[in-house]
N, C-alpha and C positions, 0 to 999 in steps of 0.2 A: 504493500499499500504506500502511496505517496500523496502528498498534499501540495496543491498548487494555489497561488494567490492570483486572483483576477481583480484588478482595480480599474474602475472607470470613474474618473473624477473623484467624487466623495463616496461612492458606493463600491463596496468590496465584497468578495466572497472567497472563502477558503474551500476548495473543492478537494474531496478525498476520492482518489482514483485507485481502482484495483490493479492487479498485474496486467490486465488487458486494456488499461486506460479507460475503463468504464467508470462513470461517476457513481459512487455508492454513498456519498454523503456530502453535506455542505454546512457551512456556518456563514451566515450573511451579516453584514454590518454596514454602518454609515459613519463617516468621519465628520465630526462637527467640532471646529476649533481644536482643542487639545483632548477631545474625547472620542472614544470608539464605541458607538452605540450598537450593541449586538442584539439583533431582533429575531434570529431564527437559527436553530441547529436541527439538522435532520439526518437520519441515517436510514438506508435501505432496510425495510422491516425485517427481512430474513437475516440480516447481519447485526441486529441489535443485541446488546448484552456482551459485546466483545471489547468494550472499552474504546470504540472508535470515536464516539462523540467527545470523549475525554481528550483524545489526540487532537481533535479540531480545537477545543477550548485551549489546550496548551500551546498550540500554534498561535492562536489569537493573543494569548498572554505574552508570548515571546515577541510578537510583532508590536504589541503595546509598549513593552519594555524598551525595545530598540528604538522606537519612535517617540518616546516620552509621552504616551497617551494614558488616559485613565478610562477603564472599561465601565460602561453603563449597561448592565444587563437587563434587556427587555424580554429576553428568552427565558422561559421557566427553567430549562435545564441548566443554563449558565448561572442563573440566580441561586439555584440549589447548590451547584458545584462550588462556586466561590464561598458560599456559607460554610461548607464542609472542609475547605482546604485553605488554612491560614497562610500557606506558602505563597499564595497568589494575591494576598491582600495589598501588596505594595501597588498594584495597578488598579485597585478598586476605589 
């Protein structure tokens, strides 16, 4: 699995691709000033429960750190994740 970033202006998506380059998940966001507004995380239903959404969230956290952004989670998965993982609080 690999993750690619597609960024168009202020809208972005981290796309999770399988070994055949087929999209199996995504995390979408919008950039506003120094904030990364995450509005959706989705994984192909038959691949859920394998930690793939977490990989997308960690990719977003890494991007936020490198670009000095604060994450504002509008996605319920991301909201729950950051509440359970104190190691990402520096970008919240």
